[in-house]
py3Dmol code that shows the C-alpha trace and the ligand (Angstrom):
import py3Dmol

protein = """\
ATOM      1  CA  UNK A   1      24.987  14.731  25.134  1.00  0.00           C
ATOM      2  CA  UNK A   2      24.276  16.513  21.841  1.00  0.00           C
ATOM      3  CA  UNK A   3      20.814  16.352  20.286  1.00  0.00           C
ATOM      4  CA  UNK A   4      21.781  13.797  17.699  1.00  0.00           C
ATOM      5  CA  UNK A   5      23.348  11.425  20.234  1.00  0.00           C
ATOM      6  CA  UNK A   6      20.290  11.800  22.479  1.00  0.00           C
ATOM      7  CA  UNK A   7      18.024  11.012  19.494  1.00  0.00           C
ATOM      8  CA  UNK A   8      20.062   7.905  18.611  1.00  0.00           C
ATOM      9  CA  UNK A   9      19.951   6.805  22.252  1.00  0.00           C
ATOM     10  CA  UNK A  10      16.183   7.169  22.352  1.00  0.00           C
ATOM     11  CA  UNK A  11      15.858   5.084  19.192  1.00  0.00           C
ATOM     12  CA  UNK A  12      18.175   2.456  20.673  1.00  0.00           C
ATOM     13  CA  UNK A  13      15.992   2.300  23.821  1.00  0.00           C
ATOM     14  CA  UNK A  14      12.953   1.686  21.586  1.00  0.00           C
ATOM     15  CA  UNK A  15      11.273   4.987  22.466  1.00  0.00           C
ATOM     16  CA  UNK A  16       8.738   6.578  20.163  1.00  0.00           C
ATOM     17  CA  UNK A  17       9.559   9.910  18.530  1.00  0.00           C
ATOM     18  CA  UNK A  18       6.698  12.433  18.647  1.00  0.00           C
ATOM     19  CA  UNK A  19       6.085  15.497  16.419  1.00  0.00           C
ATOM     20  CA  UNK A  20       7.393  18.074  18.893  1.00  0.00           C
ATOM     21  CA  UNK A  21      10.551  16.105  19.706  1.00  0.00           C
ATOM     22  CA  UNK A  22      13.869  17.052  18.160  1.00  0.00           C
ATOM     23  CA  UNK A  23      14.736  14.825  15.184  1.00  0.00           C
ATOM     24  CA  UNK A  24      17.475  14.932  12.539  1.00  0.00           C
ATOM     25  CA  UNK A  25      16.466  16.589   9.264  1.00  0.00           C
ATOM     26  CA  UNK A  26      17.210  13.375   7.365  1.00  0.00           C
ATOM     27  CA  UNK A  27      14.879  11.358   9.604  1.00  0.00           C
ATOM     28  CA  UNK A  28      12.143  13.886   8.898  1.00  0.00           C
ATOM     29  CA  UNK A  29      12.905  13.872   5.177  1.00  0.00           C
ATOM     30  CA  UNK A  30      12.833  10.079   4.946  1.00  0.00           C
ATOM     31  CA  UNK A  31       9.535   9.896   6.805  1.00  0.00           C
ATOM     32  CA  UNK A  32       7.938  12.572   4.636  1.00  0.00           C
ATOM     33  CA  UNK A  33       9.073  10.662   1.529  1.00  0.00           C
ATOM     34  CA  UNK A  34       7.855   7.295   2.712  1.00  0.00           C
ATOM     35  CA  UNK A  35       4.621   8.395   4.383  1.00  0.00           C
ATOM     36  CA  UNK A  36       3.544  10.638   1.522  1.00  0.00           C
ATOM     37  CA  UNK A  37       4.219   7.808  -0.942  1.00  0.00           C
ATOM     38  CA  UNK A  38       2.089   5.610   1.294  1.00  0.00           C
ATOM     39  CA  UNK A  39      -0.757   8.167   1.449  1.00  0.00           C
ATOM     40  CA  UNK A  40      -0.646   8.591  -2.344  1.00  0.00           C
ATOM     41  CA  UNK A  41      -0.854   4.793  -2.711  1.00  0.00           C
ATOM     42  CA  UNK A  42      -4.038   4.681  -0.661  1.00  0.00           C
ATOM     43  CA  UNK A  43      -5.628   7.405  -2.780  1.00  0.00           C
ATOM     44  CA  UNK A  44      -4.498   6.096  -6.176  1.00  0.00           C
ATOM     45  CA  UNK A  45      -5.385   2.605  -4.929  1.00  0.00           C
ATOM     46  CA  UNK A  46      -9.039   3.634  -4.925  1.00  0.00           C
ATOM     47  CA  UNK A  47      -9.032   3.887  -8.718  1.00  0.00           C
ATOM     48  CA  UNK A  48      -8.639   0.273  -9.922  1.00  0.00           C
ATOM     49  CA  UNK A  49     -11.266  -0.983  -7.469  1.00  0.00           C
ATOM     50  CA  UNK A  50     -13.559   2.044  -7.782  1.00  0.00           C
ATOM     51  CA  UNK A  51     -14.054   1.145 -11.439  1.00  0.00           C
ATOM     52  CA  UNK A  52     -16.010  -1.941 -10.346  1.00  0.00           C
ATOM     53  CA  UNK A  53     -18.462  -0.354  -7.898  1.00  0.00           C
ATOM     54  CA  UNK A  54     -21.163   0.046 -10.552  1.00  0.00           C
ATOM     55  CA  UNK A  55     -20.482  -3.431 -11.910  1.00  0.00           C
ATOM     56  CA  UNK A  56     -20.502  -5.435  -8.655  1.00  0.00           C
ATOM     57  CA  UNK A  57     -22.611  -8.577  -9.184  1.00  0.00           C
ATOM     58  CA  UNK A  58     -24.865  -8.158  -6.125  1.00  0.00           C
ATOM     59  CA  UNK A  59     -25.977  -5.502  -3.667  1.00  0.00           C
ATOM     60  CA  UNK A  60     -23.994  -7.222  -0.916  1.00  0.00           C
ATOM     61  CA  UNK A  61     -20.825  -7.113  -2.985  1.00  0.00           C
ATOM     62  CA  UNK A  62     -21.474  -3.511  -3.987  1.00  0.00           C
ATOM     63  CA  UNK A  63     -21.833  -2.449  -0.342  1.00  0.00           C
ATOM     64  CA  UNK A  64     -18.628  -4.250   0.634  1.00  0.00           C
ATOM     65  CA  UNK A  65     -16.653  -2.711  -2.228  1.00  0.00           C
ATOM     66  CA  UNK A  66     -18.049   0.762  -1.596  1.00  0.00           C
ATOM     67  CA  UNK A  67     -17.036   0.525   2.064  1.00  0.00           C
ATOM     68  CA  UNK A  68     -13.569  -0.751   1.155  1.00  0.00           C
ATOM     69  CA  UNK A  69     -12.849   2.021  -1.333  1.00  0.00           C
ATOM     70  CA  UNK A  70     -14.100   4.560   1.194  1.00  0.00           C
ATOM     71  CA  UNK A  71     -11.784   3.041   3.827  1.00  0.00           C
ATOM     72  CA  UNK A  72      -8.814   3.576   1.480  1.00  0.00           C
ATOM     73  CA  UNK A  73      -9.710   7.279   1.210  1.00  0.00           C
ATOM     74  CA  UNK A  74      -9.766   7.446   5.007  1.00  0.00           C
ATOM     75  CA  UNK A  75      -6.338   5.791   5.200  1.00  0.00           C
ATOM     76  CA  UNK A  76      -4.936   8.294   2.733  1.00  0.00           C
ATOM     77  CA  UNK A  77      -6.294  11.288   4.665  1.00  0.00           C
ATOM     78  CA  UNK A  78      -5.091   9.841   7.950  1.00  0.00           C
ATOM     79  CA  UNK A  79      -1.545   9.357   6.644  1.00  0.00           C
ATOM     80  CA  UNK A  80      -1.509  12.810   4.964  1.00  0.00           C
ATOM     81  CA  UNK A  81      -2.285  14.254   8.411  1.00  0.00           C
ATOM     82  CA  UNK A  82       0.660  12.254   9.750  1.00  0.00           C
ATOM     83  CA  UNK A  83       2.871  13.790   7.055  1.00  0.00           C
ATOM     84  CA  UNK A  84       1.731  17.259   8.168  1.00  0.00           C
ATOM     85  CA  UNK A  85       2.908  16.540  11.734  1.00  0.00           C
ATOM     86  CA  UNK A  86       6.410  16.558  10.245  1.00  0.00           C
ATOM     87  CA  UNK A  87       5.918  20.097   8.972  1.00  0.00           C
ATOM     88  CA  UNK A  88       5.269  19.122   5.351  1.00  0.00           C
ATOM     89  CA  UNK A  89       2.897  21.315   3.418  1.00  0.00           C
ATOM     90  CA  UNK A  90      -0.146  19.374   2.180  1.00  0.00           C
ATOM     91  CA  UNK A  91      -0.444  21.385  -1.035  1.00  0.00           C
ATOM     92  CA  UNK A  92       3.103  20.670  -2.071  1.00  0.00           C
ATOM     93  CA  UNK A  93       2.765  16.972  -1.206  1.00  0.00           C
ATOM     94  CA  UNK A  94      -0.355  16.820  -3.413  1.00  0.00           C
ATOM     95  CA  UNK A  95       1.411  18.771  -6.135  1.00  0.00           C
ATOM     96  CA  UNK A  96       4.225  16.194  -6.170  1.00  0.00           C
ATOM     97  CA  UNK A  97       1.711  13.405  -6.785  1.00  0.00           C
ATOM     98  CA  UNK A  98      -0.178  15.249  -9.500  1.00  0.00           C
ATOM     99  CA  UNK A  99       2.981  16.163 -11.405  1.00  0.00           C
ATOM    100  CA  UNK A 100       4.366  12.624 -11.215  1.00  0.00           C
ATOM    101  CA  UNK A 101       7.301  13.664  -9.027  1.00  0.00           C
ATOM    102  CA  UNK A 102       6.240  11.529  -6.060  1.00  0.00           C
ATOM    103  CA  UNK A 103       5.931   7.773  -6.252  1.00  0.00           C
ATOM    104  CA  UNK A 104       2.983   5.622  -5.223  1.00  0.00           C
ATOM    105  CA  UNK A 105       2.816   1.841  -5.038  1.00  0.00           C
ATOM    106  CA  UNK A 106       3.647   0.143  -8.344  1.00  0.00           C
ATOM    107  CA  UNK A 107       0.728  -2.263  -7.875  1.00  0.00           C
ATOM    108  CA  UNK A 108      -1.877   0.347  -8.738  1.00  0.00           C
ATOM    109  CA  UNK A 109      -0.552   0.740 -12.268  1.00  0.00           C
ATOM    110  CA  UNK A 110      -2.110  -2.562 -13.314  1.00  0.00           C
ATOM    111  CA  UNK A 111      -5.658  -2.794 -14.715  1.00  0.00           C
ATOM    112  CA  UNK A 112      -8.647  -4.538 -13.110  1.00  0.00           C
ATOM    113  CA  UNK A 113      -9.921  -6.576 -16.057  1.00  0.00           C
ATOM    114  CA  UNK A 114     -12.506  -8.826 -14.422  1.00  0.00           C
ATOM    115  CA  UNK A 115     -14.575  -9.069 -11.241  1.00  0.00           C
ATOM    116  CA  UNK A 116     -12.142 -11.697  -9.925  1.00  0.00           C
ATOM    117  CA  UNK A 117      -9.455  -8.989  -9.843  1.00  0.00           C
ATOM    118  CA  UNK A 118     -11.404  -7.273  -7.052  1.00  0.00           C
ATOM    119  CA  UNK A 119     -11.179 -10.393  -4.918  1.00  0.00           C
ATOM    120  CA  UNK A 120      -7.533 -11.002  -5.708  1.00  0.00           C
ATOM    121  CA  UNK A 121      -6.642  -7.390  -4.833  1.00  0.00           C
ATOM    122  CA  UNK A 122      -8.236  -7.818  -1.411  1.00  0.00           C
ATOM    123  CA  UNK A 123      -6.488 -11.135  -0.895  1.00  0.00           C
ATOM    124  CA  UNK A 124      -3.019 -10.349  -2.306  1.00  0.00           C
ATOM    125  CA  UNK A 125      -2.674  -6.554  -2.241  1.00  0.00           C
ATOM    126  CA  UNK A 126      -4.319  -5.934   1.116  1.00  0.00           C
ATOM    127  CA  UNK A 127      -2.646  -9.117   2.358  1.00  0.00           C
ATOM    128  CA  UNK A 128       0.772  -7.764   1.356  1.00  0.00           C
ATOM    129  CA  UNK A 129      -0.101  -4.377   2.855  1.00  0.00           C
ATOM    130  CA  UNK A 130      -0.962  -6.040   6.190  1.00  0.00           C
ATOM    131  CA  UNK A 131       2.397  -7.840   6.308  1.00  0.00           C
ATOM    132  CA  UNK A 132       4.223  -4.560   5.612  1.00  0.00           C
ATOM    133  CA  UNK A 133       2.075  -2.394   7.864  1.00  0.00           C
ATOM    134  CA  UNK A 134       2.061  -4.725  10.872  1.00  0.00           C
ATOM    135  CA  UNK A 135       5.798  -4.099  10.918  1.00  0.00           C
ATOM    136  CA  UNK A 136       5.272  -0.330  10.482  1.00  0.00           C
ATOM    137  CA  UNK A 137       2.826  -0.307  13.420  1.00  0.00           C
ATOM    138  CA  UNK A 138       5.924  -0.685  15.591  1.00  0.00           C
ATOM    139  CA  UNK A 139       7.971   1.988  13.814  1.00  0.00           C
ATOM    140  CA  UNK A 140       9.802   4.695  15.727  1.00  0.00           C
ATOM    141  CA  UNK A 141       7.630   7.629  14.614  1.00  0.00           C
ATOM    142  CA  UNK A 142       4.560   7.748  16.886  1.00  0.00           C
ATOM    143  CA  UNK A 143       1.901   9.199  14.545  1.00  0.00           C
ATOM    144  CA  UNK A 144       2.805   6.781  11.741  1.00  0.00           C
ATOM    145  CA  UNK A 145       2.866   3.769  14.091  1.00  0.00           C
ATOM    146  CA  UNK A 146      -0.542   4.647  15.551  1.00  0.00           C
ATOM    147  CA  UNK A 147      -2.031   5.226  12.098  1.00  0.00           C
ATOM    148  CA  UNK A 148      -0.845   1.763  11.089  1.00  0.00           C
ATOM    149  CA  UNK A 149      -2.573   0.077  14.038  1.00  0.00           C
ATOM    150  CA  UNK A 150      -5.932   1.448  12.981  1.00  0.00           C
ATOM    151  CA  UNK A 151      -5.354   0.929   9.268  1.00  0.00           C
ATOM    152  CA  UNK A 152      -4.289  -2.703   9.729  1.00  0.00           C
ATOM    153  CA  UNK A 153      -7.584  -3.468  11.475  1.00  0.00           C
ATOM    154  CA  UNK A 154      -9.479  -2.278   8.412  1.00  0.00           C
ATOM    155  CA  UNK A 155      -7.089  -3.995   6.006  1.00  0.00           C
ATOM    156  CA  UNK A 156      -7.883  -7.263   7.746  1.00  0.00           C
ATOM    157  CA  UNK A 157     -11.530  -6.925   6.737  1.00  0.00           C
ATOM    158  CA  UNK A 158     -10.407  -6.054   3.211  1.00  0.00           C
ATOM    159  CA  UNK A 159      -8.299  -9.146   2.974  1.00  0.00           C
ATOM    160  CA  UNK A 160     -11.040 -11.409   4.329  1.00  0.00           C
ATOM    161  CA  UNK A 161     -13.659 -10.131   1.896  1.00  0.00           C
ATOM    162  CA  UNK A 162     -11.186 -10.591  -0.978  1.00  0.00           C
ATOM    163  CA  UNK A 163     -10.321 -14.158  -0.057  1.00  0.00           C
ATOM    164  CA  UNK A 164     -13.997 -14.990   0.485  1.00  0.00           C
ATOM    165  CA  UNK A 165     -14.825 -13.581  -2.951  1.00  0.00           C
ATOM    166  CA  UNK A 166     -12.051 -15.555  -4.676  1.00  0.00           C
ATOM    167  CA  UNK A 167     -12.892 -18.747  -2.755  1.00  0.00           C
ATOM    168  CA  UNK A 168     -16.492 -18.427  -3.978  1.00  0.00           C
ATOM    169  CA  UNK A 169     -15.357 -18.130  -7.580  1.00  0.00           C
ATOM    170  CA  UNK A 170     -12.823 -20.950  -7.202  1.00  0.00           C
ATOM    171  CA  UNK A 171     -15.635 -23.237  -6.010  1.00  0.00           C
ATOM    172  CA  UNK A 172     -18.061 -22.000  -8.647  1.00  0.00           C
ATOM    173  CA  UNK A 173     -18.610 -22.821 -12.313  1.00  0.00           C
ATOM    174  CA  UNK A 174     -15.773 -23.713 -14.689  1.00  0.00           C
ATOM    175  CA  UNK A 175     -15.824 -20.133 -16.052  1.00  0.00           C
ATOM    176  CA  UNK A 176     -15.705 -18.617 -12.562  1.00  0.00           C
ATOM    177  CA  UNK A 177     -12.775 -20.806 -11.565  1.00  0.00           C
ATOM    178  CA  UNK A 178     -10.920 -19.839 -14.753  1.00  0.00           C
ATOM    179  CA  UNK A 179     -11.573 -16.174 -14.068  1.00  0.00           C
ATOM    180  CA  UNK A 180     -10.173 -16.528 -10.520  1.00  0.00           C
ATOM    181  CA  UNK A 181      -7.079 -18.386 -11.776  1.00  0.00           C
ATOM    182  CA  UNK A 182      -6.478 -15.773 -14.475  1.00  0.00           C
ATOM    183  CA  UNK A 183      -6.626 -12.970 -11.876  1.00  0.00           C
ATOM    184  CA  UNK A 184      -4.187 -14.861  -9.622  1.00  0.00           C
ATOM    185  CA  UNK A 185      -1.838 -15.298 -12.599  1.00  0.00           C
ATOM    186  CA  UNK A 186      -1.837 -11.570 -13.391  1.00  0.00           C
ATOM    187  CA  UNK A 187      -1.599 -10.193  -9.822  1.00  0.00           C
ATOM    188  CA  UNK A 188       0.877 -12.581  -8.193  1.00  0.00           C
ATOM    189  CA  UNK A 189       4.157 -11.119  -9.403  1.00  0.00           C
ATOM    190  CA  UNK A 190       3.130  -7.443  -9.143  1.00  0.00           C
ATOM    191  CA  UNK A 191       2.031  -8.185  -5.550  1.00  0.00           C
ATOM    192  CA  UNK A 192       5.512  -9.487  -4.711  1.00  0.00           C
ATOM    193  CA  UNK A 193       6.949  -6.267  -6.176  1.00  0.00           C
ATOM    194  CA  UNK A 194       4.967  -4.220  -3.640  1.00  0.00           C
ATOM    195  CA  UNK A 195       7.644  -5.012  -1.050  1.00  0.00           C
ATOM    196  CA  UNK A 196      10.216  -3.044  -3.024  1.00  0.00           C
ATOM    197  CA  UNK A 197      13.607  -4.015  -4.495  1.00  0.00           C
ATOM    198  CA  UNK A 198      15.574  -6.879  -3.000  1.00  0.00           C
ATOM    199  CA  UNK A 199      17.606  -5.906   0.081  1.00  0.00           C
ATOM    200  CA  UNK A 200      20.886  -5.569  -1.797  1.00  0.00           C
ATOM    201  CA  UNK A 201      19.293  -3.011  -4.163  1.00  0.00           C
ATOM    202  CA  UNK A 202      17.292  -1.041  -1.594  1.00  0.00           C
ATOM    203  CA  UNK A 203      19.086   2.295  -1.051  1.00  0.00           C
ATOM    204  CA  UNK A 204      16.819   3.565   1.737  1.00  0.00           C
ATOM    205  CA  UNK A 205      16.694   0.418   3.879  1.00  0.00           C
ATOM    206  CA  UNK A 206      19.984   0.681   5.828  1.00  0.00           C
ATOM    207  CA  UNK A 207      19.179   4.126   7.236  1.00  0.00           C
ATOM    208  CA  UNK A 208      15.481   3.369   7.795  1.00  0.00           C
ATOM    209  CA  UNK A 209      16.346   0.189   9.652  1.00  0.00           C
ATOM    210  CA  UNK A 210      18.951   1.955  11.763  1.00  0.00           C
ATOM    211  CA  UNK A 211      16.280   4.448  12.808  1.00  0.00           C
ATOM    212  CA  UNK A 212      13.748   1.626  13.366  1.00  0.00           C
ATOM    213  CA  UNK A 213      11.323   3.119  10.863  1.00  0.00           C
ATOM    214  CA  UNK A 214      11.530  -0.184   9.030  1.00  0.00           C
ATOM    215  CA  UNK A 215      12.037  -3.005  11.489  1.00  0.00           C
ATOM    216  CA  UNK A 216      12.291  -5.729   8.878  1.00  0.00           C
ATOM    217  CA  UNK A 217      13.738  -5.790   5.390  1.00  0.00           C
ATOM    218  CA  UNK A 218      11.925  -5.873   2.037  1.00  0.00           C
ATOM    219  CA  UNK A 219      12.981  -9.481   1.370  1.00  0.00           C
ATOM    220  CA  UNK A 220      12.023 -10.701   4.853  1.00  0.00           C
ATOM    221  CA  UNK A 221       8.521  -9.282   4.514  1.00  0.00           C
ATOM    222  CA  UNK A 222       8.137 -10.589   0.949  1.00  0.00           C
ATOM    223  CA  UNK A 223       9.068 -14.086   2.131  1.00  0.00           C
ATOM    224  CA  UNK A 224       6.546 -13.848   4.984  1.00  0.00           C
ATOM    225  CA  UNK A 225       3.818 -12.924   2.505  1.00  0.00           C
ATOM    226  CA  UNK A 226       4.719 -15.864   0.234  1.00  0.00           C
ATOM    227  CA  UNK A 227       4.718 -18.275   3.189  1.00  0.00           C
ATOM    228  CA  UNK A 228       1.304 -17.051   4.324  1.00  0.00           C
ATOM    229  CA  UNK A 229      -0.311 -17.024   0.895  1.00  0.00           C
ATOM    230  CA  UNK A 230       0.703 -20.390  -0.617  1.00  0.00           C
ATOM    231  CA  UNK A 231      -1.362 -22.492   1.836  1.00  0.00           C
ATOM    232  CA  UNK A 232      -4.320 -20.165   1.229  1.00  0.00           C
ATOM    233  CA  UNK A 233      -4.074 -20.722  -2.530  1.00  0.00           C
ATOM    234  CA  UNK A 234      -3.713 -24.482  -2.032  1.00  0.00           C
ATOM    235  CA  UNK A 235      -6.811 -24.544   0.183  1.00  0.00           C
ATOM    236  CA  UNK A 236      -8.986 -23.274  -2.670  1.00  0.00           C
ATOM    237  CA  UNK A 237      -7.185 -25.220  -5.425  1.00  0.00           C
ATOM    238  CA  UNK A 238      -5.724 -22.223  -7.235  1.00  0.00           C
ATOM    239  CA  UNK A 239      -2.216 -22.374  -8.650  1.00  0.00           C
ATOM    240  CA  UNK A 240       0.451 -19.754  -7.989  1.00  0.00           C
ATOM    241  CA  UNK A 241       2.115 -18.986 -11.355  1.00  0.00           C
ATOM    242  CA  UNK A 242       5.677 -19.836 -10.359  1.00  0.00           C
ATOM    243  CA  UNK A 243       7.263 -23.118 -11.501  1.00  0.00           C
ATOM    244  CA  UNK A 244      10.134 -22.601  -9.028  1.00  0.00           C
ATOM    245  CA  UNK A 245       7.899 -22.538  -5.985  1.00  0.00           C
ATOM    246  CA  UNK A 246       9.089 -25.241  -3.580  1.00  0.00           C
ATOM    247  CA  UNK A 247       8.833 -25.772   0.155  1.00  0.00           C
ATOM    248  CA  UNK A 248      12.284 -25.741   1.715  1.00  0.00           C
ATOM    249  CA  UNK A 249      12.383 -28.203   4.623  1.00  0.00           C
ATOM    250  CA  UNK A 250      15.579 -26.706   6.004  1.00  0.00           C
ATOM    251  CA  UNK A 251      14.467 -23.087   6.213  1.00  0.00           C
ATOM    252  CA  UNK A 252      10.735 -23.668   6.592  1.00  0.00           C
ATOM    253  CA  UNK A 253      10.176 -21.143   3.776  1.00  0.00           C
ATOM    254  CA  UNK A 254       8.597 -21.441   0.369  1.00  0.00           C
ATOM    255  CA  UNK A 255      11.417 -20.785  -2.122  1.00  0.00           C
ATOM    256  CA  UNK A 256      10.208 -18.818  -5.108  1.00  0.00           C
ATOM    257  CA  UNK A 257      11.447 -17.767  -8.552  1.00  0.00           C
ATOM    258  CA  UNK A 258      13.161 -14.579  -9.678  1.00  0.00           C
ATOM    259  CA  UNK A 259      11.059 -11.421  -9.835  1.00  0.00           C
ATOM    260  CA  UNK A 260      11.146  -9.555 -13.142  1.00  0.00           C
ATOM    261  CA  UNK A 261      12.946  -6.449 -11.833  1.00  0.00           C
ATOM    262  CA  UNK A 262      13.003  -4.876 -15.298  1.00  0.00           C
ATOM    263  CA  UNK A 263       9.220  -4.759 -15.194  1.00  0.00           C
ATOM    264  CA  UNK A 264       9.290  -3.307 -11.654  1.00  0.00           C
ATOM    265  CA  UNK A 265      11.651  -0.452 -12.583  1.00  0.00           C
ATOM    266  CA  UNK A 266       9.728   0.270 -15.797  1.00  0.00           C
ATOM    267  CA  UNK A 267       6.536   0.710 -13.756  1.00  0.00           C
ATOM    268  CA  UNK A 268       8.422   3.009 -11.345  1.00  0.00           C
ATOM    269  CA  UNK A 269       9.630   5.086 -14.299  1.00  0.00           C
ATOM    270  CA  UNK A 270       6.011   5.643 -15.376  1.00  0.00           C
ATOM    271  CA  UNK A 271       5.849   2.972 -18.064  1.00  0.00           C
ATOM    272  CA  UNK A 272       3.409   0.542 -16.439  1.00  0.00           C
ATOM    273  CA  UNK A 273       0.106  -0.373 -18.134  1.00  0.00           C
ATOM    274  CA  UNK A 274      -1.932   2.323 -16.292  1.00  0.00           C
ATOM    275  CA  UNK A 275       0.513   4.968 -14.978  1.00  0.00           C
ATOM    276  CA  UNK A 276      -0.719   7.625 -17.379  1.00  0.00           C
ATOM    277  CA  UNK A 277      -4.393   6.843 -16.769  1.00  0.00           C
ATOM    278  CA  UNK A 278      -3.969   6.965 -12.966  1.00  0.00           C
ATOM    279  CA  UNK A 279      -2.278  10.374 -12.991  1.00  0.00           C
ATOM    280  CA  UNK A 280      -4.853  11.753 -15.402  1.00  0.00           C
ATOM    281  CA  UNK A 281      -7.663  10.534 -13.124  1.00  0.00           C
ATOM    282  CA  UNK A 282      -6.095  12.181 -10.059  1.00  0.00           C
ATOM    283  CA  UNK A 283      -5.525  15.448 -11.927  1.00  0.00           C
ATOM    284  CA  UNK A 284      -9.118  15.445 -13.152  1.00  0.00           C
ATOM    285  CA  UNK A 285     -10.405  14.817  -9.602  1.00  0.00           C
ATOM    286  CA  UNK A 286      -8.232  17.643  -8.283  1.00  0.00           C
ATOM    287  CA  UNK A 287      -9.552  20.043 -10.908  1.00  0.00           C
ATOM    288  CA  UNK A 288     -13.169  19.010 -10.272  1.00  0.00           C
ATOM    289  CA  UNK A 289     -12.656  19.601  -6.547  1.00  0.00           C
ATOM    290  CA  UNK A 290     -11.587  23.208  -7.039  1.00  0.00           C
ATOM    291  CA  UNK A 291     -15.006  24.604  -6.021  1.00  0.00           C
ATOM    292  CA  UNK A 292     -14.947  22.584  -2.783  1.00  0.00           C
ATOM    293  CA  UNK A 293     -11.528  23.959  -1.817  1.00  0.00           C
ATOM    294  CA  UNK A 294     -12.682  27.457  -2.703  1.00  0.00           C
ATOM    295  CA  UNK A 295     -15.872  27.106  -0.623  1.00  0.00           C
ATOM    296  CA  UNK A 296     -13.822  25.818   2.337  1.00  0.00           C
ATOM    297  CA  UNK A 297     -11.393  28.729   1.992  1.00  0.00           C
ATOM    298  CA  UNK A 298     -14.187  31.333   1.929  1.00  0.00           C
ATOM    299  CA  UNK A 299     -15.917  29.663   4.895  1.00  0.00           C
ATOM    300  CA  UNK A 300     -12.664  29.608   6.880  1.00  0.00           C
ATOM    301  CA  UNK A 301     -12.032  33.277   6.115  1.00  0.00           C
ATOM    302  CA  UNK A 302     -15.559  34.322   7.046  1.00  0.00           C
ATOM    303  CA  UNK A 303     -15.595  32.362  10.312  1.00  0.00           C
ATOM    304  CA  UNK A 304     -11.966  32.998  11.100  1.00  0.00           C
ATOM    305  CA  UNK A 305     -11.042  29.306  11.295  1.00  0.00           C
ATOM    306  CA  UNK A 306      -7.711  27.836  10.262  1.00  0.00           C
TER     307      UNK A 306
END
"""
ligand_1 = """\
56
LIG
N 6.176 0.924 -5.752
O 15.026 1.856 -0.996
P 13.703 1.228 -1.234
C -2.505 -0.280 0.186
C 10.702 2.922 -4.493
S -1.334 0.880 -0.263
C 6.661 2.143 -6.037
O 13.526 -0.206 -0.833
P 11.972 2.044 0.899
C -3.786 -0.327 -0.470
C 11.059 3.600 -3.170
O 10.087 4.571 -2.839
C 0.153 0.259 0.424
N 7.884 2.567 -5.598
O 12.567 2.148 -0.556
C -4.379 0.834 -0.941
C 12.400 4.187 -3.499
O 12.251 5.344 -4.300
P 12.643 6.846 -3.776
C 1.324 1.110 0.161
C 8.587 1.689 -4.840
O 11.178 3.239 1.162
C -5.564 0.761 -1.666
C 13.006 3.147 -4.424
O 11.938 2.418 -4.966
N 2.237 0.826 1.251
O -2.217 -1.005 1.046
O 13.051 1.676 1.881
C -6.167 -0.473 -1.927
C 13.972 2.227 -3.708
O 13.288 1.369 -2.763
C 8.127 0.435 -4.501
C 3.271 1.629 1.551
O 3.536 2.606 0.913
C 6.865 0.045 -4.988
N 6.334 -1.160 -4.743
O 10.999 0.748 0.834
C -5.579 -1.630 -1.415
C 4.028 1.222 2.796
N 9.061 -0.185 -3.760
O 11.495 7.285 -2.885
C -4.391 -1.557 -0.688
C 5.042 2.225 3.236
C 10.074 0.657 -3.640
O 13.925 6.717 -3.009
N 6.260 2.131 2.486
N 9.811 1.789 -4.298
O 12.737 7.641 -5.040
C 7.211 1.187 2.681
O 7.092 0.284 3.495
C 8.477 1.337 1.907
O 8.551 2.668 1.432
C 8.633 0.345 0.720
C 9.911 0.709 -0.041
C 8.767 -1.075 1.260
C 7.458 0.428 -0.237
"""
view = py3Dmol.view(width=600, height=400)
view.addModel(protein, "pdb")
view.setStyle({"model": 0}, {"cartoon": {"style": "trace"}})
view.addModel(ligand_1, "xyz")
view.setStyle({"model": 1}, {"stick": {}})
view.zoomTo()
view.show()
């Protein structure tokens, strides 16, 4: 059996592919693309929430937010290490983010305007990430799958703190409830876009699903997220901003309205509300970290460590 047929047979048997195993170049390429985009998302994802650390309304909330943003950094570093197991060079992966060549999740190009946004990000954005990543925890590439198991555990805390925060506001004063509803209105549709284009317009899905990197499609996961989230919104008397939302007795799903795909593709092209700001912030951080990289390089040279 040639290497390719053996690889396909292993995938069909549900085996996990490990870094030293033979794999087709395209499998490697797809994983580097997807995992590096994921790692970039974790790192850029620190920015919208990080802006609120100094403005958190209590010490408890500040500690929770600080820990969450720090967790996202850990996720990014963890996944970057996974990318390196595929032979990708970390410097060039970073370079692709800083120059705008590599993508990161569209969701992080929206601004965090009020404190309620912090709660809604935990609830919706981490909630969507959990739905997506629970599937990826069973993906065919071992290091990515194992990273997802650990990351999902932390994302669960993130989601719970977000929902708790929003529930508190929703049960608070009139102004607090309005602030929570406004955040839900602004983050709902961008959160649905996190799952990517609809299946018919998703060029990477067929190959990724064949290789069991993705085990479920963009639309399937999006629907699961909608089904999970509507009862949560109802429980705290917040309204999801979609007049077409309707429970379908036949399918057991919540039917929902059409996503504004023009907006999605504009954000991907770099024209979202905060794309420019996010890239500038990452470039500034990279420049400010120059002395740390230099110190590490000199230390490694002196002590002969790699
Ligand atoms: N945003 O063929 P498709 C987090 C791109 S962070 C931007 O369906 P695929 C968190 C896609 O890359 C969670 N780009 O692609 C962190 C492709 O472009 P290229 C981030 C998107 O790969 C901090 C093109 O559109 N999670 O949880 O089959 C604080 C066509 O799409 C998006 C991950 O990254 C998007 N939303 O499926 C809080 C999970 N959607 O590369 C929370 C890992 C699509 O061909 N990634 N594109 O030029 C995935 O599961 C998949 O890559 C996607 C897309 C479902 C995102």
